[in-house]
C-alpha positions as CSV (number, residue, x, y, z in Angstrom):
1,X,66.0,13.1,-5.5
2,X,67.6,16.5,-5.4
3,X,65.6,19.0,-3.4
4,X,66.1,22.8,-3.8
5,X,66.9,25.1,-0.9
6,X,67.4,22.3,1.6
7,X,66.2,23.2,5.1
8,X,63.4,25.4,3.9
9,X,60.1,23.6,4.6
10,X,56.5,24.5,3.9
11,X,55.8,23.4,7.5
12,X,57.4,26.8,8.5
13,X,54.0,28.2,7.4
14,X,52.2,28.9,10.6
15,X,49.7,31.3,12.1
16,X,50.7,34.9,12.4
17,X,49.0,37.9,14.1
18,X,46.3,39.7,12.2
19,X,43.9,42.5,12.6
20,X,40.2,42.8,11.9
21,X,37.5,45.4,12.0
22,X,35.5,47.5,9.6
23,X,38.4,49.6,8.3
24,X,40.5,46.7,7.1
25,X,40.5,44.5,3.9
26,X,40.9,40.8,3.7
27,X,44.6,40.7,3.4
28,X,45.2,40.0,7.0
29,X,43.3,36.7,6.9
30,X,46.4,35.1,5.3
31,X,47.4,33.3,8.5
32,X,44.6,30.8,8.3
33,X,45.6,29.8,4.7
34,X,49.1,29.1,6.0
35,X,47.4,26.9,8.6
36,X,45.6,25.0,5.9
37,X,48.8,24.5,3.9
38,X,50.7,23.3,6.9
39,X,48.1,20.8,7.8
40,X,47.4,19.5,4.3
41,X,50.2,17.5,2.7
42,X,53.0,20.1,3.0
43,X,53.2,20.3,6.8
44,X,55.1,18.2,9.4
45,X,54.9,16.8,12.8
46,X,56.2,20.1,14.1
47,X,52.8,21.7,13.3
48,X,51.3,21.7,16.9
49,X,54.4,23.3,18.6
50,X,54.8,25.8,15.8
51,X,51.2,26.9,16.0
52,X,51.5,27.5,19.7
53,X,54.7,29.4,19.1
54,X,53.0,31.5,16.5
55,X,50.3,32.5,19.0
56,X,52.8,33.3,21.7
57,X,55.1,35.4,19.6
58,X,53.5,37.6,17.0
59,X,57.0,38.9,16.0
60,X,58.1,35.5,14.5
61,X,57.4,35.5,10.8
62,X,59.1,32.3,9.6
63,X,57.8,32.0,6.1
64,X,60.3,30.3,3.8
65,X,60.4,29.1,0.3
66,X,59.1,25.5,0.1
67,X,61.1,22.7,-1.4
68,X,59.9,21.1,-4.6
69,X,59.3,17.4,-4.9
70,X,61.1,17.3,-8.3
71,X,64.0,18.9,-10.0
72,X,63.4,22.0,-12.1
73,X,63.9,20.2,-15.4
74,X,61.7,17.3,-14.6
75,X,58.5,19.0,-15.9
76,X,59.9,19.4,-19.4
77,X,58.8,19.7,-22.1
78,X,55.5,21.0,-20.7
79,X,57.3,23.6,-18.5
80,X,61.0,24.3,-19.1
81,X,63.6,24.0,-16.3
82,X,64.6,27.7,-16.8
83,X,61.0,28.8,-16.2
84,X,60.7,26.6,-13.1
85,X,63.9,27.9,-11.6
86,X,63.0,31.5,-12.1
87,X,59.4,31.0,-11.0
88,X,60.4,29.2,-7.8
89,X,63.6,31.0,-6.7
90,X,62.8,34.5,-7.9
91,X,59.1,35.1,-8.2
92,X,57.9,33.0,-5.3
93,X,60.8,34.1,-3.1
94,X,60.0,37.7,-3.8
95,X,56.4,37.3,-2.6
96,X,57.7,35.7,0.6
97,X,60.3,38.5,1.2
98,X,57.8,41.3,0.7
99,X,55.2,39.4,2.7
100,X,57.5,39.2,5.7
101,X,58.5,42.8,5.3
102,X,54.9,43.9,5.3
103,X,54.1,41.9,8.4
104,X,57.0,43.4,10.3
105,X,55.8,46.9,9.3
106,X,52.2,46.0,10.3
107,X,53.4,44.9,13.7
108,X,55.2,48.1,14.2
109,X,52.2,50.1,13.0
110,X,50.1,48.3,15.6
111,X,52.5,49.0,18.3
112,X,52.5,52.7,17.3
113,X,48.8,52.8,17.1
114,X,49.1,54.0,13.5
115,X,45.8,53.2,11.9
116,X,46.6,54.9,8.6
117,X,49.7,52.7,8.2
118,X,47.8,49.6,9.1
119,X,45.2,50.3,6.4
120,X,47.8,51.0,3.7
121,X,49.7,47.7,4.4
122,X,46.7,45.6,3.6
123,X,47.4,45.6,-0.1
124,X,50.9,44.4,0.3
125,X,49.9,41.7,2.7
126,X,47.1,40.5,0.5
127,X,49.2,40.5,-2.7
128,X,52.4,39.0,-1.4
129,X,50.8,36.6,1.1
130,X,48.4,35.5,-1.7
131,X,51.3,34.9,-3.9
132,X,52.9,32.7,-1.3
133,X,49.7,30.7,-0.6
134,X,48.9,30.3,-4.3
135,X,52.3,29.1,-5.4
136,X,52.6,26.7,-2.4
137,X,49.5,25.0,-3.8
138,X,50.7,25.2,-7.4
139,X,54.0,23.4,-6.8
140,X,52.2,20.5,-5.2
141,X,49.6,20.4,-8.1
142,X,52.5,19.5,-10.5
143,X,54.5,16.3,-10.9
144,X,56.8,14.8,-13.5
145,X,55.3,12.3,-15.9
146,X,57.5,9.6,-14.4
147,X,55.9,10.3,-11.0
148,X,52.3,10.2,-12.2
149,X,52.0,13.7,-13.7
150,X,49.3,13.8,-16.3
151,X,47.7,10.5,-15.2
152,X,43.9,11.1,-15.0
153,X,42.2,11.2,-11.6
154,X,40.5,8.1,-10.2
155,X,38.0,7.3,-7.6
156,X,35.8,9.9,-5.9
157,X,37.3,12.8,-7.7
158,X,36.9,11.2,-11.1
159,X,33.2,10.5,-10.4
160,X,32.7,14.1,-9.1
161,X,34.2,15.5,-12.3
162,X,32.0,13.4,-14.5
163,X,28.9,14.3,-12.5
164,X,29.7,18.1,-12.6
165,X,31.3,18.6,-16.0
166,X,30.4,15.5,-18.0
167,X,34.0,14.4,-18.5
168,X,37.6,15.2,-17.6
169,X,38.1,16.6,-21.1
170,X,35.2,19.0,-20.7
171,X,36.6,20.2,-17.3
172,X,40.0,20.8,-19.0
173,X,38.4,22.6,-21.8
174,X,36.5,24.9,-19.4
175,X,39.6,25.7,-17.3
176,X,41.6,26.3,-20.4
177,X,39.0,28.7,-21.9
178,X,38.5,30.6,-18.6
179,X,42.3,30.8,-18.1
180,X,42.9,32.1,-21.6
181,X,40.1,34.6,-21.3
182,X,41.4,36.0,-18.0
183,X,42.5,39.6,-18.7
184,X,45.8,40.6,-17.2
185,X,47.4,38.3,-14.6
186,X,45.7,35.7,-12.3
187,X,44.8,32.1,-11.7
188,X,42.2,29.6,-12.8
189,X,41.1,27.2,-10.1
190,X,39.2,24.0,-9.6
191,X,37.5,24.3,-6.3
192,X,35.1,22.4,-4.0
193,X,31.9,23.9,-2.5
194,X,31.9,22.0,0.7
195,X,28.3,22.9,1.5
196,X,26.9,21.7,-1.8
197,X,29.6,19.0,-2.3
198,X,30.1,20.3,-5.8
199,X,33.1,21.2,-7.9
200,X,33.4,24.6,-9.6
201,X,35.8,26.4,-11.8
202,X,36.8,29.9,-10.7
203,X,39.3,32.6,-11.8
204,X,41.0,35.1,-9.4
205,X,42.9,38.2,-10.4
206,X,46.5,38.8,-9.7
207,X,47.5,37.1,-6.4
208,X,44.3,38.1,-4.7
209,X,43.6,36.2,-1.5
210,X,39.9,36.0,-0.6
211,X,39.9,35.5,3.1
212,X,37.6,36.5,5.9
213,X,38.6,39.0,8.6
214,X,39.5,38.0,12.2
215,X,38.5,40.0,15.3
216,X,41.4,42.2,16.5
217,X,44.1,40.1,18.1
218,X,41.8,37.1,18.6
219,X,44.4,34.3,18.5
220,X,41.7,31.7,19.1
221,X,40.7,32.4,15.5
222,X,44.1,31.8,14.0
223,X,43.5,28.0,13.5
224,X,40.3,28.6,11.5
225,X,40.8,27.1,8.0
226,X,40.6,29.5,5.1
227,X,41.9,29.4,1.5
228,X,42.4,31.5,-1.7
229,X,38.7,31.0,-2.7
230,X,37.1,31.4,0.8
231,X,34.9,34.4,-0.1
232,X,33.5,32.4,-3.0
233,X,32.6,29.5,-0.8
234,X,35.2,27.2,-2.4
235,X,38.2,25.1,-1.2
236,X,41.1,25.2,-3.7
237,X,41.9,21.8,-5.2
238,X,43.9,22.7,-8.3
239,X,45.3,26.1,-9.3
240,X,47.0,27.0,-12.6
241,X,49.1,30.1,-12.7
242,X,48.3,32.2,-15.7
243,X,50.7,35.1,-15.0
244,X,53.1,35.7,-17.9
245,X,56.1,34.8,-15.7
246,X,54.7,31.2,-15.6
247,X,55.0,30.6,-19.3
248,X,56.3,33.6,-21.4
249,X,60.0,32.5,-21.8
250,X,58.8,29.3,-23.4
251,X,55.4,30.0,-24.9
252,X,55.8,33.8,-25.6
253,X,52.3,35.3,-26.0
254,X,50.5,32.0,-26.8
255,X,48.9,31.4,-23.4
256,X,46.5,28.7,-24.8
257,X,49.5,26.5,-25.7
258,X,50.8,26.7,-22.1
259,X,47.3,25.8,-20.8
260,X,47.1,22.9,-23.2
261,X,50.4,21.4,-22.2
262,X,50.4,21.9,-18.5
263,X,47.9,19.1,-18.1
264,X,50.7,16.7,-19.0
265,X,52.2,17.4,-15.6
266,X,49.2,17.9,-13.4
267,X,49.4,15.9,-10.2
268,X,45.9,14.5,-10.0
269,X,46.9,12.4,-7.0
270,X,47.5,15.6,-5.0
271,X,44.2,17.1,-6.3
272,X,42.3,14.0,-5.3
273,X,43.9,14.1,-1.8
274,X,42.7,17.7,-1.3
275,X,39.2,16.7,-2.6
276,X,38.8,13.8,-0.3
277,X,40.2,15.6,2.7
278,X,37.4,18.2,2.4
279,X,34.4,16.0,1.8
């Protein structure tokens, strides 16, 4: 199978320095989401050494574009190869580039003791880091039909969906309705409330990352697991991108058609793995 951007691996996602305190917003909590991504299905055996390296050297921001498990055209006709290539190599890469730039600026601001600059950088870290986290989940949530994409979930997840929503069809209908109704850009998610052991559908605006703050320079907190739905008490299992860049070249302004067809390439095996890993 052809892989894109060989040598770039999601396992390069590792903890980075972050700042907490009452004056800062949640953008700096992104490190822990990278930790979750690296440990769940898209990491590697290099995780332990990389995590240590991340704690020892705050200046190392090795965030790279993850490889896909499929060729760009393999999700057709649900998602065109042109859209996939642009989405992956242009949009996702831009989030990573701007995320790293903001982190470097944040490090310099911290060295300079520039509190005003630190505060101003939170928006860029939150937006671009959130874009990286969200898309890294999204690519794994998709699979060509020949690789099981679109095949309904089985086992524990199938039972949980039936218990919570009545049927898979009702879950799909709810996510489609919520995604279509989302004003502007954003995501529609299937998440797990770990405390209640219940599934829930949630939308998030733009690339918003909902993470908790860390104490200032407390590297012992870097390994704490967080995710894009943390402030809502949910672990993300399945995310569908409803930004126009995800569908407009193919579906124009008919977002409901995009939402209807994307289920033909949803990787329920990946969603199930995320669900069972968090029970």
